[in-house]
Structures are given as C-alpha cells and as structure tokens.
C-alpha positions as CSV (number, residue, x, y, z in Angstrom):
1,M,83.7,220.0,22.6
2,K,81.9,222.1,25.6
3,D,80.6,218.4,26.1
4,L,84.3,216.8,26.9
5,I,85.5,219.8,28.8
6,S,82.4,219.0,31.3
7,L,82.8,215.3,31.3
8,C,86.9,216.1,32.4
9,A,85.7,217.6,35.3
10,V,83.5,215.7,36.2
11,L,85.7,212.8,35.9
12,I,88.0,214.4,38.3
13,L,85.7,215.4,40.6
14,L,84.3,211.7,41.1
15,M,88.3,210.3,41.0
16,T,88.2,211.7,44.7
17,F,85.5,209.2,46.0
18,P,87.5,205.8,45.1
19,I,90.5,207.7,46.5
20,Q,89.1,208.2,49.2
21,Y,88.0,204.9,50.0
22,A,91.2,203.8,49.5
23,L,93.2,205.9,52.1
24,N,89.6,205.0,54.5
25,T,90.8,201.3,54.3
26,K,94.6,202.0,54.5
27,N,93.7,203.8,57.5
28,H,91.0,201.5,58.9
29,Y,93.9,198.7,58.8
30,S,96.5,200.1,60.2
31,I,94.3,201.1,63.4
32,S,93.0,197.5,63.8
33,L,96.4,196.7,63.7
34,M,97.4,199.4,66.6
35,Q,93.9,197.7,68.8
36,K,96.0,194.6,68.0
37,H,99.2,195.6,69.2
38,V,97.3,197.3,72.2
39,N,95.6,194.1,73.3
40,N,99.0,192.2,73.9
41,A,100.4,194.4,75.9
42,K,97.3,194.9,78.1
43,E,97.7,191.0,78.5
44,L,101.3,191.4,78.8
45,S,100.5,194.1,81.6
46,R,97.8,192.0,83.4
47,L,100.6,189.7,84.6
48,E,102.8,192.3,86.2
49,G,100.5,194.8,87.7
50,Y,101.3,197.7,85.1
51,F,102.7,198.8,82.1
52,T,106.4,198.0,82.5
53,D,109.2,199.8,80.5
54,K,110.0,196.9,78.0
55,I,106.3,196.5,77.2
56,V,105.9,200.5,76.2
57,D,108.9,200.5,74.3
58,D,107.9,197.3,72.0
59,L,103.8,198.7,71.9
60,K,105.6,202.2,70.8
61,S,108.3,200.2,68.1
62,S,105.8,197.8,67.0
63,I,102.5,201.0,66.3
64,A,105.8,203.2,65.0
65,S,106.7,200.6,62.6
66,D,103.1,199.6,61.2
67,F,102.1,203.2,61.0
68,G,105.6,204.7,59.4
69,I,106.4,207.6,62.2
70,E,108.8,207.8,65.1
71,K,108.2,206.2,68.5
72,S,108.1,209.0,69.8
73,D,105.1,210.4,67.7
74,V,103.3,207.5,69.8
75,M,102.1,208.9,73.1
76,V,102.1,206.0,76.0
77,H,99.9,206.9,79.3
78,A,99.5,204.0,81.8
79,T,100.1,202.7,85.3
80,S,103.6,202.5,86.3
81,L,105.7,200.7,88.7
82,T,104.7,203.0,90.9
83,E,101.3,202.2,91.0
84,R,101.5,199.2,90.9
85,K,97.9,196.8,91.1
86,H,97.1,193.6,92.8
87,R,94.6,191.1,91.8
88,G,91.3,192.9,90.5
89,E,92.2,196.3,90.6
90,L,92.3,198.0,87.6
91,I,95.7,198.9,85.0
92,H,94.2,202.3,83.1
93,Y,96.2,203.1,79.9
94,E,96.2,205.6,76.9
95,V,97.3,205.3,73.5
96,S,97.2,208.2,70.5
97,V,98.2,207.7,67.8
98,P,98.6,210.4,65.1
99,I,96.7,210.0,61.5
100,N,98.5,212.0,59.0
101,R,95.9,211.9,56.2
102,V,92.4,211.7,56.6
103,I,91.0,213.5,53.3
104,A,92.6,212.0,50.2
105,A,92.3,215.2,48.0
106,N,92.4,217.6,50.5
107,V,93.9,220.6,48.5
108,F,91.5,220.1,46.0
109,W,88.6,220.1,48.4
110,G,90.6,223.7,50.1
111,I,91.8,221.9,53.2
112,S,95.6,223.0,54.0
113,N,97.8,219.6,55.3
114,E,97.6,220.9,58.6
115,D,93.9,220.2,59.3
116,N,94.1,217.3,57.6
117,K,95.7,215.5,60.5
118,N,93.6,213.1,63.1
119,Q,94.8,211.7,66.7
120,Y,93.6,208.0,67.3
121,T,93.3,207.2,71.1
122,I,92.6,203.9,72.6
123,D,91.9,205.0,76.8
124,S,91.0,202.0,78.6
125,Y,91.2,199.4,81.3
126,A,92.2,196.2,82.4
127,I,91.9,194.3,85.6
128,S,95.2,193.3,87.2
129,E,95.9,189.4,87.1
130,W,99.0,190.1,90.0
131,I,99.7,188.2,92.5
132,I,102.0,189.5,95.6
133,P,104.7,187.2,96.1
C-alpha cells in the first residue's frame, strides 16, 4: 500500500513536466504569430515612413485576437507622423504583449498567479522607404 501511495505522489509530480511542455509550445506559437504581425506592420510602415494609426490599430487587433487579450493590453510605441522618416532613416518601434501563464502548474510549485506573468517585447528598427513627393 505504501508503494501505491508513493507511486501516486511521484506521478502527480511528473505530470507537471508534460503540461509545462504543452504550455511552452502554446506560448512559443503565440509569440511567433506576434512576430509575424509585427513584421507585416513594419513592412507597411517602411512605405509610409512611420506607423500610421491604421497600421497600429490593425497590429493591436491582430495580436489581441491571437493572444486572447484586450487591445488595450498591447502596447505599441513607434515613430509617428510628427517624426516621419525619409528614405534611409530609421523607424523605431516597440511592441509589448503580456504573457499571462509562464509556469503551467504554478500553484503546485508555490508560485502565485501575479508572479506567473511576463511581458514579451519586440524592440527594433526598420529603414524607411518613404520618398518625399
């Protein structure tokens, strides 16, 4: 009987690892989708010389739908119309998204839900292709 009790305890402990692997796979897939959306927005902004309101709004909408969060949770800081860049100048952009679950069995390991969050940020530059009309 004591072997059965020990086996149950070990199985519960070992089940956290496949669950964590599945969560890592889900988070990695979400991050790769975010990178795709940010890259698309970057390429559109290169043509305009800055991140237009439409580009930023479409970026927030697509990321929010993929992550299952609100649009207000997606933070975008980028070159705006007042800082429009000419051909060859750098357009700066920074996109941040909260990742709400990093550890799958956080309560089992004694990690609170508030501590089980992270912020994924893409901070980079693109070269403007906007030519002065």
